[in-house]
C-alpha positions in Angstrom: 142.6 169.3 343.6 143.5 171.7 340.9 147.2 170.9 341.3 146.5 167.2 340.9 144.7 167.7 337.6 147.2 170.2 336.3 150.2 167.8 336.4 148.6 165.0 334.3 147.3 167.6 331.8 150.8 169.0 331.3 152.2 165.5 330.9 149.6 164.6 328.3 150.2 167.8 326.4 154.0 167.0 326.3 153.4 163.5 325.0 151.1 164.8 322.2 153.6 167.5 321.1 156.5 165.1 321.1 154.5 162.6 319.0 153.4 165.2 316.5 157.0 166.7 316.1 158.4 163.8 313.9 155.2 163.8 311.8 155.6 167.5 311.1 159.3 167.1 310.4 158.5 164.3 308.0 155.8 166.2 306.2 158.1 169.3 305.8 160.6 167.3 303.6 160.5 168.3 299.9 159.1 165.6 297.5 161.7 163.7 295.5 162.7 165.2 292.1 161.0 163.7 289.1 163.3 161.5 287.0 164.8 163.4 284.0 163.5 162.2 280.6 166.1 160.9 278.2 167.3 163.4 275.6 165.5 163.2 272.3 167.2 161.2 269.5 169.3 163.4 267.3 167.9 164.2 263.9 171.1 163.2 262.2 171.7 161.4 259.0 170.2 157.9 258.5 173.3 156.8 256.7 176.5 155.2 258.0 177.1 152.5 260.6 178.8 150.0 258.5 175.8 149.1 256.4 176.1 146.8 253.3 174.1 147.6 250.2 173.4 146.1 246.8 172.1 147.9 243.7 173.0 148.9 240.2 175.0 151.8 238.7 176.8 153.0 235.6 179.9 155.0 235.1 180.1 158.4 233.5 182.1 157.4 230.4 179.7 156.7 227.4 180.1 154.1 224.7 183.0 154.7 222.3 184.2 152.9 219.2 186.8 151.0 221.1 184.7 150.3 224.2 181.1 149.7 223.0 179.6 149.3 226.5 180.1 151.6 229.5 181.2 150.3 232.8 177.8 149.3 234.2 176.4 146.5 236.3 175.5 145.2 239.7 176.8 147.4 242.6 178.1 146.4 246.1 178.4 149.3 248.6 180.0 149.4 252.1 178.7 152.5 253.8 180.5 154.1 256.8 179.7 157.3 258.6 182.6 159.3 257.0 183.0 157.5 253.6 181.6 154.7 251.5 183.2 152.4 248.9 181.6 150.7 245.8 182.3 147.8 243.6 180.7 147.3 240.2 180.5 144.1 238.1 178.8 143.7 234.8 178.6 140.8 232.3 177.0 140.4 228.8 177.2 137.6 226.3 175.5 137.5 222.9 175.4 134.4 220.7 173.7 135.3 217.4 172.2 132.6 215.2 174.8 133.6 212.5 178.2 135.0 213.2 180.6 135.1 216.2 179.5 135.5 219.8 180.4 138.6 221.8 181.3 138.7 225.5 181.7 141.9 227.5 182.9 142.1 231.1 183.0 145.3 233.1 184.5 145.9 236.5 184.9 149.1 238.6 185.7 150.4 242.0 184.9 153.8 243.6 185.5 155.6 246.9 183.6 158.6 248.3 184.3 160.9 251.2 181.1 162.4 252.8 181.8 166.1 252.5 178.3 167.2 253.6 175.4 165.2 255.3 171.8 166.0 255.8 168.9 164.2 257.5 168.1 162.1 254.4 170.9 162.9 251.9 174.7 163.3 251.6 177.2 164.8 249.1 180.5 163.1 248.6 183.7 163.8 246.6 186.0 161.1 245.3 186.3 159.1 242.2 186.2 155.7 240.4 188.2 153.5 238.1 186.8 151.0 235.7 187.8 148.4 233.1 185.7 147.1 230.2 186.8 144.0 228.3 185.2 143.0 225.0 185.7 139.8 223.1 184.0 139.9 219.7 185.7 136.9 218.1 186.7 136.6 214.4 188.6 139.5 212.9 187.3 142.0 215.5 189.4 140.2 218.2 189.2 141.7 221.7 189.8 145.1 223.2 190.2 146.5 226.7 189.1 150.0 227.7 189.9 151.9 230.9 188.2 154.8 232.6 189.2 157.1 235.4 186.5 159.4 236.8 187.2 162.0 239.5 184.1 163.8 240.6 181.2 164.0 243.1 178.3 161.9 244.1 175.0 162.8 245.7 172.7 160.3 247.4 169.1 160.8 248.6 167.7 158.3 251.1 164.0 157.7 250.4 164.1 155.5 253.5 166.9 154.3 255.8 167.3 151.3 253.6 166.8 152.7 250.0 168.9 155.4 248.3 169.0 156.9 244.8 172.4 158.4 243.7 173.9 160.3 240.8 177.4 161.3 239.8 179.0 164.2 238.1 182.7 164.6 237.1 185.3 164.1 234.5 185.6 160.9 232.6 189.1 160.0 231.1 189.0 157.0 228.8 191.8 155.1 227.1 192.6 151.6 226.0 194.6 149.2 223.9 194.7 148.6 220.1 195.6 152.3 219.5 192.4 153.5 221.3 191.8 157.2 221.5 192.2 159.1 224.8 189.0 161.0 225.6 188.4 163.5 228.4 184.8 164.8 229.0 182.7 166.4 231.7 179.5 164.3 232.2 176.7 163.7 234.6 175.2 160.4 235.5 171.7 161.8 235.4 171.9 161.8 231.6 172.4 158.0 231.7 170.1 157.1 234.5 170.1 157.1 238.3 171.7 154.5 240.4 170.0 152.8 243.3 171.1 150.9 246.4 169.2 148.8 249.0 171.0 148.7 252.4 170.7 145.8 254.8 170.7 147.4 258.3 
């Protein structure tokens, strides 16, 4: 009688152990690793990326007897990660009630290499060249002045879309009609800051 009960008991125990073995093996596997979070965005400069900007600026050369208006006007900027280029166009026309009318047109281009960049600012070296044409009419006639301005430019970005800038450097001016040649060291902060709004 004891032998008869012993065989089924052993068979039952074997079945229970074999059924529990896969469950234990499954439970012993390590849990899957948690997905890695993406790296944080770099805190680099907010400039660059081929942005186009529009604003206003003025060159370093002041008014002279031969060129009564500095090169100043609306500014177009094309901003790249390593450099940016600028174009300036200004226009003024005065028609007094008495006397001859006066027209002034100024045009300039500039190129700047980004020597140093921060989170919200950059410092560039380069230069600009400008032309100012004045037509006064009558005996005064017309005159053309030129300016070359090697120097540096600093920009501070108050937001990714808006920047203030200022220049410092040498201004070399000359022109027609026996105009004097002037060389001076000047800073744009004395004549007002420039600004640019970027469309990003």
